[in-house]
C-alpha distance (Angstrom), angle and dihedral (degrees) to the residues before:
residue distance angle dihedral
M1 . . .
A2 3.82 . .
E3 3.76 118.8 .
S4 3.81 94.4 -115.8
E5 3.90 88.2 52.6
R6 3.75 92.1 53.8
G7 3.82 94.8 44.1
G8 3.76 89.2 -122.6
E9 3.82 99.3 152.7
V10 3.74 110.4 124.9
I11 3.80 107.5 -126.4
K12 3.79 111.2 -105.0
G13 3.75 110.0 -92.1
T14 3.77 98.8 17.6
L15 3.90 99.7 87.5
D16 3.71 92.4 83.5
L17 3.82 92.0 52.7
L18 3.72 90.0 47.0
V19 3.77 96.7 51.5
L20 3.74 91.6 45.3
K21 3.86 90.1 53.3
V22 3.89 90.3 49.6
L23 3.72 91.6 49.4
Q24 3.83 89.6 50.4
L25 3.74 84.8 72.4
G26 3.77 92.5 59.5
P27 3.77 143.9 -71.6
M28 3.76 115.6 -40.1
H29 3.77 143.0 174.9
G30 3.80 121.8 -126.1
W31 3.72 99.8 -97.3
G32 3.93 88.3 48.5
I33 3.75 89.8 54.0
T34 3.80 93.9 53.5
E35 3.81 91.6 46.6
R36 3.77 91.9 47.5
L37 3.93 88.6 52.5
D38 3.60 93.6 46.7
T39 3.85 97.1 47.1
G40 3.83 94.5 37.1
S41 3.85 89.8 55.7
E42 3.95 90.9 48.7
R43 3.85 86.4 -107.6
V44 3.84 94.2 -57.4
L45 3.82 98.5 112.9
Q46 3.74 117.5 55.7
V47 3.75 119.9 179.7
G48 3.79 118.9 -165.3
Q49 3.74 124.6 -142.3
G50 3.83 87.7 -112.8
S51 3.68 91.9 64.3
L52 3.78 99.6 32.4
Y53 3.77 101.0 56.8
P54 3.86 96.8 49.5
A55 3.83 86.3 51.2
L56 3.84 91.7 49.0
Y57 3.83 92.2 48.1
R58 3.81 91.2 45.9
L59 3.98 92.2 50.1
E60 3.84 89.7 46.8
R61 3.79 91.1 51.3
Q62 3.81 89.6 48.9
G63 3.82 90.7 53.5
Y64 3.89 92.8 -115.5
I65 3.84 94.6 115.8
A66 3.77 133.9 20.0
S67 3.92 127.1 -155.4
E68 3.81 138.4 -153.8
W69 3.77 134.2 171.0
G70 3.76 118.3 -95.7
V71 3.88 140.6 155.5
T72 3.79 119.2 -97.1
E73 3.72 125.5 -134.3
N74 3.92 85.6 -94.9
N75 3.81 89.8 59.2
R76 3.84 93.2 -105.9
Q77 3.71 129.7 135.1
A78 3.84 113.4 -110.4
R79 3.73 140.2 157.8
F80 3.76 111.1 -106.1
Y81 3.74 119.5 -153.1
A82 3.81 125.9 -153.3
L83 3.79 135.8 -176.6
T84 3.80 116.6 -106.9
G85 3.86 126.1 -150.2
A86 3.84 87.6 -98.3
G87 3.74 87.9 52.2
R88 3.79 94.5 51.6
K89 3.79 89.0 50.7
R90 3.91 89.0 49.1
L91 3.75 92.7 50.0
T92 3.74 91.4 52.6
E93 3.79 91.0 51.5
E94 3.79 93.2 44.8
R95 3.86 93.1 48.1
A96 3.75 89.6 55.6
T97 3.72 93.0 47.9
W98 3.84 90.1 49.5
A99 3.72 91.2 49.5
R100 3.79 92.0 51.3
M101 3.86 94.9 46.6
S102 3.82 95.1 41.8
R103 3.74 90.2 53.4
A104 3.88 90.3 48.4
V105 3.80 91.4 51.7
D106 3.88 90.7 48.0
L107 3.89 89.3 49.4
V108 3.83 89.4 55.2
L109 3.74 93.7 45.0
R110 3.74 93.2 52.4
M111 3.95 94.0 48.1
G112 3.76 111.0 132.7
E113 3.81 95.9 11.3
G114 3.81 91.2 111.2
């Protein structure tokens, strides 16, 4: 099924939050991050490499993640990304903001329903 048919576009502004959350689970290479987002969302959210890598580079520049070369389970060289202390703090802040915003959207969507 095509991405647009599945509703798989990541809401603008949430990709950084999702990447930080996935990396909270442990260091991971780019392909692993996309797979984890796909399976963790029950195949609703799909993030293409063209969106993921700019986000990873941006998060690294901001000091929220760090990267180093390593070997994958398939014995291939890959860059592995890991959450930093600043990234853990940012994740906590972003989760609180997301909870507040998603609750507000839900309240508006339920207006007039009793």
